[in-house]
N, C-alpha and C positions, 0 to 999 in steps of 0.2 A: 233841195240842197245837194250838192255833189258829195259822193262819198269816195273813199280812197280807191276802191276797185274801179269806179267809173273814171276817176282821174288817171289811174294807171292805163286803162284802155284808151283814153283820149290821148295820153302822151305817146303811147306806142303807135297809134294811128298817125299822129302828127309827125313822129319820127320817120315813118315810112314815106310820108309825103315829102318831107324836107330832103331826105336822102336821094330823091330823084334828081335834085339839082345841086345838093351839097352832100356828097357821099361821106364826108368826114364828120358830120355833125354827131354829137354824143347824146345819148339818152338823158344823161344828167342835166345837160344844158336845156333840153326841151322840157324836162320836168320842172326845172327852176323857172323858166319863162311862164309855163302854164300856171304854176303856183302863184306867181306874182300877179298874173292876170285875174286870178280868182281872189286876190286880196290878201295873200299870205306872204310872209317874208321870204319863204323858200319852201322847197319840197318837204323837209323834215317838219316844218310848222304845219303844213297842210296835213301830213300824216297824223300828227298828234291831235289834230282837231277832227279828222274825218274817218279814221279807221273804224270799221264795224266788225262786230263779233257775233257769233251765233251761240245759243245756250248749249251747255254740256248736260244733256239729260241722262246719258248713260256713260259713266266714266270708262267702262270696259270697251266702249266703241272707239275711244281715242287711240290712235296709233302712237303710243308714247315714245317709241324709238325714233319717230319722225319729228318730235318736238325740238325746235331750235331756240325758242325763247320762252321764258317763264316770267310772268308778272304776278304780283301778290298784293291784294288789298288787305291791309292789316287792320283788324278790329279788336277792340278791348271791351270786355263786358263792363257795363255801367248801368246799374239798376235805375239810376235817375235820368238817363239819357233817353231820347225818343227811340223806341224799339229795343231798349236795353243794351245798346252798344254804341261806342264812339269809333270814329275813323282816326287812324294815325298816318300822317304824311311826313316825309323828311325833305330837307332842302338840299338840292344838288344843282350847282352851277346857276344859282340865283332863282331856281324854280322849285315849286313844291311838287313832289312826285311820289309814286309808290315804288317799292323795290322791284327791280326788273333786271334780268340778265340771262345769259346762256347757260344751259347745263354743262358742267365740266365733263371731261372724258371719263367714262365709266360710271357716272352718276345715274341713279334712278331718279327720274323727275320728281315723283311723289315723295319718296323716302328721303332723298338727299338734297336736291336742288331747292325745294320749297322750304327746307330748314336752313340751308346755307345762305341763300340770297338775302332774305330779310336780316339775318344775323350780321352778315358782312357789310351790308349797305346802311343799316340803321340800328343795329343792336336790338332787334325785335326777335323774341323767342316764340315760335308758333306752338300751339297745342292742337286744337282741332284744325283739320285741313280739308278743304272742299273745292274741287275744280268746278267752275261754273260757266266759262266762256272760252271760245276758240275762234281764231281768225279764219278768214275765207280759205287760206292756204293750208289750214290745219297744222300749222307749225308754231303758232304762238298761243299758248294756253294760259289762262288767267285763273288764279285761285283766290278765294277769300279764306283767311285764317283767323282764328281767335287765339289770343295770347297776350303778351305784355313785354315790358322792357326786361332784358336779360340781366340777372343779378349775379350770375355765377362767374367762375374764373376758368372753366375748362375749355371754352370755345372763344375764338377771336370775334369780338363784337365791336362794330364801329360805334363811335360816339359822335353823333351829328344832331343838328337842331331838329326838334320834332314840332309838328303842328297837330293838336288833338282837339277834336270837337265833333258835333253832330255830322252825320254823313251829308245831309243837305247843305250844310255850311261848307263842308269840304268840296263838294261838287261845284258849288258856286265859285269858290276860290279858284278851282282848276279852270273853269270856263273863263274867268276873268283874265287868266294868264294865257289863254289860247289853247288849252288842252281839253277840247270838247270830248274827244274820244275817251280820255281817261276819266273825265267827269261822268260820262255815261257808264263806264265800267264800275266805278265805286258805287254809283246808284244801283247798278245791276247786282253787285255783291250784296248790298244791303237787302234788296228785294229777294235774292236767293236765300239769304239767311232767314228772313222773316217767313218765307213761304215753304221752307224745306220741311218735308215730312219726317216724322220720327224714324221711319224705316230707312229713308235715304241717309239721314244723319248717322244712324247706327251702322249702315254699310260702309260709309266713308270712315268713321272712327275705327271700325274693324280693319279696314285696309291700311290705315295709318299705323295703328298699334302693332298689327301683325308684322308688317315690314320692319319696323324699328326694333321691336323686341326680339324677333327671331334672328336678326343680324347681330345682336349684341354679343360681346365676347366675355362678359362677366355675368354672374348670377344676378346682381343688382341691376345691371344694364338690361337684362331680360325682363326686369320688372319696371322698366321705364326710368331708371335712375342713373345719372351719368357720372357719379362720383366713385370714390374708393370704398373699401369695406368700412373703414373708420368713419368716413363721411356718411355712409349709409346708416351706421349706428347712431351718429349724431342727429341725423335728420328724421329717422323713423323710430328710433328706440324709445322716444318719449311716449309712444303709444302704450307701452307697458303700464303707464300711470293710469290708463283707463280701466285696468283690471281691478276688480273688487278684492282687496286682500283677505276678506272674510271667506272667499271661495277658494279652496285649495285645489280644486279640479274644475276645469272649464273646457268647453269645446268652443273654439273660435272659428267663425266663418268669415273669410275675406272676400267681399264682392269686388269684381274686377281684379281678380288675383293674378292675371298674366301667368308667369311661370311658377307661381306659388311661393316665391322667395320671401315675401313679407310674412305669410302665415308660418312658414318654416322658421324664419328668424325669431318670431314671437315665442316659439317653443323654448329656445335657449334664454331669451330675455326674461320670460316668465319664471323659468326655473331659478334664476338668480334671486328672486324674491319669494321663493318657496311655493310657487303655483305650478301644478302640472297642467299643461295646456295641450290639447289635441287639435291639430290644424285641419281646416277644410277650406275649400275655395270654389268660386264660381267665376266664369268669364264668358263673355259673349262670343269669343273667337275660338272655334274648335282647335285651331292650330296651336294656340297658346295653352289650352287645356291638355292637349297631347304632350306638349313640352313639359308641363308640370308633372304629368303622370310618368313620363320617361325619366325625368330627373329624380323623382321620388317614388320608385316602383312599389315600395311597401305601403305607400299611402295612395296608390292610384285610384282606389275607390272613393277617396275623399275629395276628388276634384270633379266638378260638373260643368257642362256647357249650359249657359242660360243667360237670359236678359234680367238684370237686377230689378227692372220694373215689374217683372212678372214671375220670376223663378220661385218655385217652392220645392222643397225636398220631395223626391218621388214617393217616399213613404211617410211624408208628413212630419218628419223630425224637425225640431227647432233647436236653436243654439243659444247658449248662455251669453255669448258675446258675438256680435256681428259688426264687422268693420265695413264702412261704406264710403266710397269716393263720390262726392256730390256731383262731380263733373261727368258722371256716366250718363246723365240726362241734362237737357237744357233747364234753366231755372224755373220755367213755368211748369215743369213736371216734378219739381222737388217735393211738393206736398204729397203728391200721389206716390212717389218713390218711397218717402219716409213712412207713410202710412202703410204701404204694402209690407215693408220690413217689420213694422210693429205688429201687424195683424197676422202675418203668415210665416215669418222667418225667426224672429227673436223669441226665445222661450219666456214664459211667464217668470217674472223675477229677474230677467236678463237685462242686457244693456246694449243699446244701439250706439255705436261710436261712429262719428262722421268727420271726414277730413276734406279740406280743399288745399291741394298741394300747391307748390310754387311760393310766391311771395305777394299774395294779394293785399290790397289796402283793407283797412278795417271794414269798409262798406261791403267788401266781397269776401270777408272771412267766413270760415265755417259757421261761426256763431251767428253772424249776421244773416247768412243764407237760411239757417235752420229757423231762426226767429222770424224771418220774413215769411217763411212757409207756414207759420202758425203754431210752432211747437216751443215748449219751454225747455231750456238747456239745464240739465241737472249738474253738470260738471265739465271741466276742461283740463287738458294737459298743460304743462308748462310749454313755453315757446321753444321749439326745436332750434338747433344750431347747425351751421354749415361752416366747416373749417374753424370751429370755435367761436363763430359770430352768430348772434341771434338772427334767425331768418324765418319768415313765414309766420303763420298764425296758429294758435293751438287747435288741436282736434277737440271736439266737444261730444257729449253724449246725452242720451235720453234713457232714463230708467223705466222699465216696464213693471207694473205692479204684479205681485205674485198671483193674484186671483184673476188676472186677465186671461181670457180664452179667445184665441183668434177665430 
């Protein structure tokens, strides 16, 4: 089967031959004729069916300044779907497609374009971001992202028709409409997701969060939150309900702390209910830990670089309250992540509080994820709000018995 590069070479050779007798012939005309001979309606249809891509094994090897087009395979976690995720397509001009477009002037491809393009074209808000394919000219890069439908109001999000289903079904649908290249790409996205090593995932997450958080202009923005101070309190302030009112003094460790703003905010929120809270934080990104230390110099020794799946205090200290974001690891590692916290980070008699941010359905709520990992939930916060509206699912916690010794 011919691929796009072969077709391009064949068209250019035919153009040279025809210009010997017809100097005015155009490349577009030759391409159209060749595409029709190969059974396609035209050159764009041939390209959609035959373009080929090479894997991106080392993102640092991509010349990002040379990228002229970005395409994004959008996936949503679904524990009941094959492989644990479903594909999302949107309808454009009568065809099902993935978000695709050119980076805007001054945009960083990874930090900006991969956020903007799915948002503007189909109202999809990315979370995890992973480049996995590059065309032969090294100018068209393809990412797969995990995320979901945008429910906020701070960014312009398109409202278009979605198709959601297993990746295999989506690929079949794309092939039926003549988009074989795109079908291969979404299959490649799923294979990349399934085969990705933990180390590669951690490196990509590090790259994504570092760029976004360090570019933020507000303290909450540096912690990955796009709203105002009031919205921050509405959305995150419910975590104070996870504090045991019988404990008047606690040390709280925030895993995936970014710039430390949540841990610091908890100090004030806890004081409102009569609890003295001392904040600590851990993040996998040294750059973000440096920011936390710089923003809070008197507490610089309270912030550590580490992977939540493995980190332990260098002197073996443990904490009365540990807050953990479940999306720091893929779902298949949730059990190991939670057990590590209980065995090595949470103090005997302490509490492990777990959150899944955003607005996930019940099947992907923090409680569902913790239960699926094999643990019993001891309590949960009330539902947080955003702009006065209920949004998201409650954070939940596990209590550690006082006689437990890790």
